[in-house]
C-alpha positions in Angstrom: 0.1 -0.1 0.2 1.3 3.8 -0.9 2.3 5.8 1.7 3.2 9.3 2.3 5.4 11.5 5.1 3.7 13.6 7.0 5.4 16.5 9.0 4.3 16.5 12.7 5.1 20.1 14.6 4.5 19.3 18.2 4.0 22.4 21.1 3.2 22.6 24.6 2.4 19.2 26.3 2.8 17.3 23.1 6.4 18.5 22.6 6.7 17.7 26.7 5.6 14.1 25.8 7.0 13.3 22.7 10.4 14.9 23.8 11.2 17.1 20.6 9.2 19.5 18.2 9.3 18.3 14.8 8.5 14.6 13.7 8.6 12.7 10.8 5.8 9.9 10.3 5.3 7.8 7.6 1.3 6.6 7.2 -0.1 4.4 4.7 -2.8 6.2 2.4 -5.1 7.4 2.7 -4.3 9.7 5.6 -6.2 11.6 7.9 -5.6 13.6 11.2 -7.2 11.1 13.1 -5.2 8.3 11.7 -1.9 10.3 12.2 -2.8 11.0 16.0 -3.3 7.3 16.1 0.2 6.4 14.7 1.7 9.2 16.7 0.0 8.0 19.9 0.9 4.5 19.4 4.4 5.7 19.4 4.3 7.8 22.1 1.5 6.4 24.6 1.0 9.2 27.0 -0.5 11.1 24.5 -3.9 8.9 24.1 -5.1 10.8 27.0 -5.3 14.0 25.1 -7.0 12.8 22.6 -10.3 14.9 23.3 -8.5 17.9 23.8 -6.1 18.6 21.3 -7.1 20.5 18.1 -5.8 19.4 14.6 -4.2 22.1 12.5 -3.0 21.2 9.1 -0.6 24.0 7.4 -0.9 26.1 9.9 -5.1 26.4 9.5 -7.5 24.4 12.0 -9.1 21.4 10.4 -11.4 18.4 11.4 -9.9 15.2 12.3 -11.3 13.6 9.2 -9.4 15.9 6.9 -7.1 13.9 4.3 -3.4 14.8 4.6 -1.0 14.7 1.8 2.8 14.2 1.8 4.4 17.2 2.8 1.9 18.7 5.2 2.6 20.5 8.2 0.3 18.9 11.0 -0.1 20.1 14.7 -1.8 18.7 17.6 -2.5 22.0 19.4 -3.4 21.6 23.3 -6.1 23.5 24.8 -4.7 27.0 25.8 -5.6 29.1 28.9 -4.3 32.4 30.0 -5.6 35.2 32.0 
């Protein structure tokens, strides 16, 4: 089955869990944001509790988790942000 390389940029607690800010994932086609998160969580199991609270961004724009990802896309899983 064909595959594609997706570039993951990690921020905040997601970065803390994976230990680096840039990750390349090779995923089988078809690939969605949900599939990319599952693959990343399989590699870094401590991400699993974040599944329901992170937002997906593709090429610096918010996207639904069912969005198809293309080779070379920049994907981020953004944790919730609070401030004051």
